[in-house]
C-alpha positions in Angstrom: 0.0 0.0 0.0 2.8 2.4 0.8 4.5 1.8 -2.5 1.2 2.3 -4.3 0.5 5.5 -2.5 3.9 6.9 -3.5 3.3 5.9 -7.1 0.0 7.7 -7.1 1.4 10.8 -5.5 4.4 10.9 -8.0 2.0 10.4 -10.9 -0.2 13.3 -9.7 2.9 15.5 -9.2 4.0 14.7 -12.8 0.7 15.5 -14.2 0.4 18.8 -12.3 4.0 19.8 -13.2 3.3 19.2 -16.9 0.0 21.1 -16.8 1.6 24.0 -15.1 4.6 24.2 -17.4 2.4 24.5 -20.4 0.4 27.3 -18.9 3.3 29.3 -17.4 5.2 29.0 -20.7 2.3 30.7 -22.5 2.2 34.4 -23.0 -1.4 34.4 -21.7 -2.3 33.9 -18.1 -3.7 30.4 -18.5 -5.4 28.5 -15.7 -4.0 28.4 -12.2 -3.1 25.2 -10.5 -6.3 25.1 -8.4 -9.8 26.5 -8.5 -11.4 27.0 -5.0 -10.7 26.4 -1.4 -10.5 27.9 2.1 -8.2 29.6 4.5 -7.5 27.5 7.6 -7.2 30.4 10.0 -6.8 30.2 13.8 -4.2 27.4 13.4 -0.7 28.9 13.1 -1.7 32.4 14.3 -0.7 34.0 17.5 -1.4 37.5 19.0 0.7 37.2 22.2 3.9 35.5 20.9 3.2 32.1 22.4 2.8 28.9 20.4 -0.9 28.6 19.5 -3.0 25.4 19.6 -1.6 23.4 16.7 -4.3 20.7 17.0 -7.1 22.9 15.9 -7.2 21.0 12.6 -6.2 17.5 11.5 -6.2 15.2 8.5 -10.0 14.6 8.9 -10.6 18.3 8.2 -8.6 18.0 4.9 -10.7 15.0 4.0 -13.8 17.1 4.6 -12.5 19.9 2.5 -11.8 17.6 -0.3 -15.3 16.1 0.0 -16.9 19.5 -0.5 -14.8 20.2 -3.6 -11.8 22.2 -2.4 -8.6 21.6 -4.2 -6.5 24.2 -2.2 -6.1 25.3 1.4 -4.3 28.5 2.4 -2.6 28.2 5.8 -1.8 31.6 7.4 1.4 31.3 9.6 2.7 34.1 11.8 6.3 33.0 11.0 7.9 36.2 12.4 6.4 35.4 15.8 7.8 31.8 15.9 11.5 32.4 15.9 13.9 30.9 18.4 16.7 32.8 20.0 18.9 31.8 17.0 16.4 33.5 14.7 15.3 30.1 13.3 11.7 29.0 12.8 10.6 27.0 15.9 10.8 23.3 15.0 7.4 22.7 16.5 5.9 24.9 13.8 7.6 22.8 11.1 6.5 19.6 12.8 2.8 20.5 12.5 3.1 22.3 9.2 4.8 19.3 7.7 1.8 17.2 8.8 -0.5 19.6 7.0 1.6 19.3 3.8 1.5 15.5 4.2 -2.3 15.5 4.3 -2.6 17.8 1.3 -0.2 15.8 -0.8 -1.9 12.5 0.0 -5.2 14.0 -1.0 -3.9 15.7 -4.1 -4.7 19.2 -2.7 -2.6 22.3 -3.0 -1.4 24.0 0.2 -0.4 27.6 0.2 2.0 28.4 3.1 1.1 32.0 3.7 3.6 34.2 5.6 0.9 36.0 7.7 3.4 37.9 9.9 2.9 41.3 11.5 -0.8 40.9 12.2 -0.6 42.4 15.7 0.9 45.5 17.2 2.4 48.4 15.2 3.2 47.4 11.6 7.0 47.4 11.0 8.8 49.8 8.7 9.6 48.7 5.1 13.2 48.1 6.2 12.1 45.8 9.0 9.7 43.9 6.7 12.6 43.4 4.2 14.9 42.2 7.0 12.3 39.7 8.2 11.5 38.3 4.7 15.2 37.8 3.8 15.7 36.0 7.1 12.6 33.8 6.8 12.2 32.7 3.2 15.6 31.1 2.7 14.9 29.0 5.8 11.4 28.0 4.7 12.4 27.3 1.1 15.3 25.2 2.2 12.9 23.2 4.5 10.4 22.5 1.7 12.5 22.6 -1.5 12.4 18.8 -1.9 8.7 18.4 -1.3 6.1 18.1 -4.0 4.7 20.9 -6.1 1.4 20.7 -4.2 3.2 23.1 -1.8 3.1 26.8 -2.7 4.8 29.7 -1.0 3.2 33.1 -0.3 5.8 35.8 0.4 3.7 38.0 2.7 0.0 38.6 3.6 -1.3 42.2 3.1 1.7 44.4 3.2 0.5 47.7 4.7 2.5 50.4 2.8 2.6 51.4 -0.8 3.8 49.6 -4.0 6.8 52.0 -4.3 8.3 50.6 -1.1 6.9 47.1 -1.4 7.8 46.1 -5.0 11.6 46.1 -4.5 11.2 44.2 -1.2 9.0 41.6 -2.8 11.5 41.2 -5.7 14.4 40.7 -3.3 12.4 38.1 -1.3 11.5 36.2 -4.5 15.2 36.2 -5.5 16.1 34.9 -2.1 13.7 32.0 -2.5 15.0 31.2 -6.1 18.5 31.0 -4.8 17.4 28.0 -2.7 14.3 26.7 -4.6 13.6 27.1 -8.3 10.8 24.5 -8.3 7.9 25.7 -6.2 5.3 28.2 -7.2 5.5 31.5 -5.3 2.5 33.8 -4.6 3.2 37.5 -5.0 0.9 40.5 -4.2 0.3 44.2 -4.3 0.7 46.5 -1.3 -2.1 48.3 0.6 -3.4 45.1 2.3 -3.2 43.0 -0.9 -5.7 45.3 -2.5 -7.0 44.8 -6.1 -5.9 48.2 -7.2 -2.4 47.8 -5.9 -2.0 44.4 -7.6 -3.1 45.8 -11.0 -0.5 48.5 -10.7 2.4 46.1 -10.1 5.2 45.8 -12.7 5.0 42.1 -13.8 7.9 40.0 -12.4 10.2 38.0 -14.6 9.4 34.6 -13.1 7.6 31.8 -14.9 6.3 30.1 -11.8 4.4 32.8 -9.8 0.8 33.5 -9.0 -0.5 37.0 -8.3 -3.0 37.4 -5.5 -5.4 40.0 -4.2 -8.1 40.0 -1.4 -11.7 40.9 -2.1 -14.1 42.2 0.5 -16.2 44.6 -1.5 -18.3 46.5 -0.7 -16.5 46.7 2.7 -19.5 48.1 4.6 -21.4 45.1 3.5 -18.9 42.3 4.0 -17.7 43.7 7.4 -20.9 45.0 8.9 -20.9 44.2 12.6 -17.2 43.7 12.8 -15.7 44.7 16.2 -12.2 45.3 14.8 -10.8 47.9 12.3 -13.0 50.9 11.8 -15.2 51.4 15.0 -18.1 52.4 12.9 -18.5 48.9 11.4 -19.8 47.5 14.7 -22.8 49.9 14.4 -23.8 48.5 11.0 -26.3 45.6 10.5 -28.8 44.3 8.1 -27.4 46.0 5.1 -28.8 44.1 2.1 -27.0 42.7 -1.0 -27.8 43.6 -3.6 -28.7 47.1 -2.6 -32.4 47.6 -2.0 -33.7 50.9 -0.9 -36.7 49.4 0.8 -34.5 47.0 2.8 -31.8 49.5 3.9 -31.7 49.9 7.7 -31.7 53.3 9.4 -28.1 54.3 9.8 -27.3 55.6 13.3 -26.3 59.3 13.6 -23.0 58.4 15.4 -19.7 60.1 15.0 -18.0 56.7 14.8 -19.5 56.3 11.3 -18.0 59.5 9.9 -15.2 57.7 8.1 -17.8 55.3 6.5 -20.3 57.9 5.4 -18.9 58.1 1.9 -19.2 54.3 1.4 -22.8 54.4 2.7 -23.7 57.2 0.3 -22.1 55.2 -2.7 -23.6 51.9 -1.7 -26.5 52.2 -4.2 -23.8 52.2 -6.9 -21.4 49.7 -5.4 -23.8 47.2 -3.8 -24.6 45.1 -6.9 -23.2 42.2 -8.9 -22.6 44.3 -12.1 -20.2 46.7 -10.2 -18.4 43.8 -8.6 -17.9 42.1 -12.0 -16.3 45.3 -13.4 -14.0 45.3 -10.4 -13.0 41.7 -10.8 -12.6 42.0 -14.6 -9.6 44.3 -13.7 -8.0 41.3 -12.0 -8.6 39.1 -15.1 -7.1 41.8 -17.3 -4.0 42.0 -15.2 -3.6 38.2 -15.5 -3.4 38.7 -19.3 -1.0 41.6 -18.9 1.3 39.8 -16.5 1.1 36.4 -18.3 0.5 34.6 -15.0 -2.4 33.3 -13.0 -4.2 35.6 -10.6 -5.8 34.2 -7.4 -8.3 35.8 -5.0 -6.6 34.6 -1.8 -9.2 35.9 0.6 -12.9 36.8 0.2 -16.0 36.5 2.3 -18.7 38.0 4.4 -18.7 38.4 8.2 -21.9 36.6 9.5 -22.6 38.4 12.7 -24.8 41.3 11.6 -26.0 40.3 8.1 -29.1 38.5 7.0 -28.3 35.0 5.8 -30.1 35.6 2.5 -28.0 38.7 1.7 -24.8 36.8 2.6 -25.7 34.0 0.3 -26.5 36.5 -2.5 -23.0 38.0 -2.2 -21.3 34.6 -2.2 -23.4 33.5 -5.2 -22.6 36.6 -7.2 -18.9 36.8 -6.4 -18.4 33.0 -6.7 -20.0 33.0 -10.1 -18.0 36.0 -11.4 -14.7 34.6 -10.2 -15.5 31.2 -11.8 -16.6 32.9 -15.1 -13.3 34.9 -15.2 -11.3 31.8 -14.3 -10.0 33.4 -11.2 -9.5 30.8 -8.4 -10.4 31.8 -4.9 -10.2 30.9 -1.2 -12.8 31.9 1.3 -11.4 33.5 4.5 -11.8 31.0 7.3 -13.6 27.7 7.5 -15.4 27.5 10.8 -15.1 31.1 11.8 -17.5 34.1 11.1 -16.5 34.2 7.4 -16.7 30.5 6.9 -19.0 27.8 5.7 -21.1 26.9 8.8 -24.4 28.3 10.0 -24.0 31.3 12.3 -24.4 30.4 16.0 -24.0 26.6 15.4 -21.6 24.2 17.0 -19.9 24.0 13.6 -20.2 20.2 13.4 -19.3 18.6 10.0 -21.5 18.1 8.1 -24.6 18.8 10.2 -24.0 22.5 10.7 -22.7 23.4 7.2 -24.4 26.2 5.4 -25.8 24.4 2.4 -26.8 27.7 0.7 -23.3 29.1 0.9 -21.7 25.9 -0.4 -24.1 25.9 -3.3 -23.5 29.6 -4.0 -19.8 28.9 -4.2 -20.1 25.9 -6.5 -19.1 23.5 -3.7 -20.6 20.1 -2.9 -23.2 19.7 -0.2 -22.3 16.4 1.7 -24.9 14.0 2.9 -26.0 14.9 6.4 -25.8 18.7 6.0 -28.5 20.3 8.1 -29.2 17.1 10.0 -30.8 17.5 13.4 -29.4 14.1 14.5 -27.1 14.3 17.5 -23.4 13.7 16.8 -21.6 10.6 18.0 -20.3 10.6 21.5 -16.9 12.3 21.9 -15.7 9.9 24.7 -12.9 9.4 25.4 -11.8 13.0 25.0 -8.4 14.6 25.0 -8.6 18.0 26.7 -4.9 18.9 26.7 -1.8 16.9 25.4 1.0 19.3 24.4 -1.9 21.5 23.0 -5.7 21.6 23.6 -7.5 18.8 22.0 -9.3 19.3 18.7 -12.7 21.0 19.4 -11.5 22.2 22.8 -10.7 25.9 23.0 -9.2 28.1 25.7 -11.7 30.7 27.0 -9.7 31.6 30.1 -10.7 34.7 32.1 -9.0 36.9 34.6 -5.7 35.0 34.8 -2.5 34.4 32.9 -2.4 31.1 30.9 0.9 30.1 29.4 1.9 27.2 27.2 5.5 26.6 28.3 8.4 25.0 26.5 10.1 21.7 27.1 12.5 23.3 29.6 9.6 23.7 32.0 9.6 19.9 32.4 6.2 18.8 31.3 4.7 15.6 32.6 4.6 14.1 29.1 5.5 15.3 25.6 6.9 18.8 24.9 4.5 21.3 26.5 2.4 21.8 29.6 0.1 24.5 31.0 1.8 26.8 33.5 -0.4 29.2 35.3 -0.7 31.1 38.6 -1.4 34.4 40.3 -5.1 33.8 40.2 -7.3 36.2 42.0 -10.3 34.7 43.7 -13.0 33.6 41.2 -10.4 33.7 38.3 -9.6 30.5 36.5 -8.8 28.5 33.4 -11.7 27.6 31.1 -11.8 25.1 28.3 -14.8 25.5 26.0 -16.5 22.1 25.2 -19.5 23.3 23.3 -18.4 21.4 20.1 -18.3 18.2 22.0 -21.1 15.7 22.7 -20.7 14.3 26.3 -24.3 13.2 26.7 -23.1 9.6 26.9 -21.7 10.3 30.4 -25.2 10.5 31.8 -25.8 6.8 32.0 -22.2 5.8 32.5 -20.9 8.0 35.3 -19.4 5.2 37.3 -17.1 4.3 34.4 -16.0 7.8 33.4 -13.0 9.6 34.9 -11.7 13.1 34.7 -7.9 12.7 34.6 -4.9 15.1 34.6 -1.4 15.6 35.9 -0.7 18.5 38.3 2.4 19.9 39.9 1.9 22.3 42.8 4.7 24.5 44.1 3.2 25.3 47.5 0.7 23.6 49.8 -1.7 26.6 49.8 -2.4 26.3 46.1 -5.5 24.5 44.9 -8.6 25.0 42.7 -12.1 23.8 42.1 -12.4 21.8 38.9 -15.9 21.7 37.5 -18.0 21.1 34.4 -20.4 23.9 33.7 -23.7 23.8 31.7 -24.8 26.4 29.2 -26.5 29.6 30.3 -29.2 31.5 28.6 -30.5 33.4 31.6 -33.6 31.3 31.9 -34.8 28.6 34.2 -34.6 26.1 31.3 -30.8 26.5 30.8 -29.3 26.9 34.2 -25.4 26.7 34.2 -25.2 24.0 36.8 -21.7 23.2 38.1 -20.5 19.6 38.7 -17.4 20.1 40.9 -14.5 18.6 42.9 -12.0 20.4 45.0 -8.2 19.9 44.4 -5.9 21.0 47.3 -2.1 21.4 46.9 -1.6 20.1 50.4 -2.9 16.7 49.5 -0.1 16.1 46.9 3.6 15.9 46.8 5.0 19.4 45.9 7.3 20.2 43.0 6.5 16.8 41.5 4.0 15.6 38.9 1.0 13.9 40.5 -1.6 11.9 38.6 -5.2 12.8 39.5 -8.1 10.6 38.6 -11.6 11.8 39.6 -14.6 9.5 39.1 -17.3 11.5 37.6 -19.7 9.8 40.0 -17.8 11.4 42.9 -18.3 15.0 41.7 -21.0 17.0 43.2 -23.6 19.3 41.6 -22.8 22.5 43.4 -25.3 25.0 42.2 -25.3 27.6 39.4 -24.0 31.1 38.8 -25.5 32.9 35.8 -23.4 35.7 34.3 -26.5 36.8 32.4 -28.8 37.4 35.4 -25.9 37.8 37.8 -27.6 35.5 40.3 -26.8 32.3 42.2 -29.2 29.3 42.2 -28.9 26.5 44.8 -29.0 23.0 43.5 -32.6 22.2 44.7 -34.1 19.3 42.8 -32.4 20.1 39.5 -29.2 18.4 38.3 -26.3 18.8 35.9 -27.2 18.1 32.3 -24.5 16.3 30.3 -26.2 17.0 27.0 -25.5 20.7 27.2 -22.0 21.0 28.7 -20.5 24.5 28.2 -17.0 24.2 29.5 -14.5 22.8 32.0 -13.2 25.3 34.6 -10.3 25.3 37.0 -11.2 28.1 39.3 -9.8 29.8 42.4 -13.3 29.6 44.0 -12.5 30.0 47.7 -9.2 31.7 47.7 -6.6 33.4 45.5 -3.6 31.5 44.3 0.0 32.7 44.5 2.9 31.2 42.7 3.0 29.0 39.6 1.5 25.6 39.2 1.4 23.2 36.2 -1.1 21.0 34.4 -0.7 18.4 31.7 -2.2 15.4 30.1 -5.8 16.4 30.7 -8.5 14.0 29.4 -11.8 12.3 30.0 -11.5 8.5 30.1 -14.0 5.6 29.9 -13.1 2.4 31.7 
């Protein structure tokens, strides 16, 4: 089987290489290597310099993307934030990025390794950007130069200054890659946040194996209405229709925060329609002919928080059809985030919670089971933390510092552990479990255990560990707590201790609603395993001083 798999991969690589040679050697743009796909955001991205949860996605997600018709994934990586003291890319990033490349190659999908650096804090000067690219790309190219041509490099996401400064930097970065790797396709872009206008103003590069890219979120007041980042006025916008319909336009608040968006709102009757968007995207197709290279829409989509689903679908249908007609491949921003393919407010289970209308609008496949109300299979046993948080388990910690430490901190197992401390009373660690189905615990509590390793550094440390139900502020969904107390004095200090708590020994402790700001005693009600919200480790009775460590957290069935 292994030999057969290698033969199939090599055959696919040869076919792809031949097809691309014929199109890149042509004076016309020709087709790109791929047609449509998604960005897998939230994976290799960090906003505090720490290593993110690298288990957010796995091979099964790639299988799902292949099933719905994707032939490319774009993987944003904050490379500049993942450097060791020696200014080398952290090996743990390569370990997991290599896995992503393995899955893509095995499935015959393209994977764009997107250098998504500089996404937090003050944007660096052009000189600093150049320094970073010339440091990073020879390393990355050397690491992947012998891999298949399914792997594609993207020099930099959304450079935030003008083409005058950006073009010579991009050219130097491309030259640095070509000194190491002449085989792999490289994605290049225009400045000004990879805008369409900036791309069309680029001087075509003398390289036969490049793809030009731009990002498309037009009209911005429609695609980003309700967004709580960027322009503060966006958060005040909601229910703007697409296409523009005078009778459906909401009343726009008279708020000074909207001053910078007034011009876009006034022009929306002209910009909010498919004909205008087609004229814009035809500029990209024209540039492809001029440059003699493929052009790819690397990001596009609509934020789902404050828009009507019908209008969102209309935009995807219009833009998807135009891009397809113009032979411009595209990637939707995100997969299971607010720009992605799942129904708003859902648990984002595949395939039950997929948005069939969006899939259809984009020309993707609608898998069997989409929209199903059937409960998902039990998620027991469940890994909560093992080097990283388990798939479908996310950190929603409040009022404390949560660190993922390196190997030097002596984890119980593997390479990483959780280090925390300095918790004020009522602060704690919280792991969101809403994507998980734990209802099977209900009739099997005597055989289910909550297990973890802990290392305390002083006897006064301790916490309450508890499962918490969902909370909607009503008597129907009370956030009951099922809890057990863990005290540092009961364990050997400065040493890893294994803790195994039978679920049957945990006590339903009552409920605190953040919505109603009220406490409810347990009474005759009980914890409901069908609607578990999260697992908390809280400083319920006292504050915690000093560091303590956690590792290898899981729910086991015996």
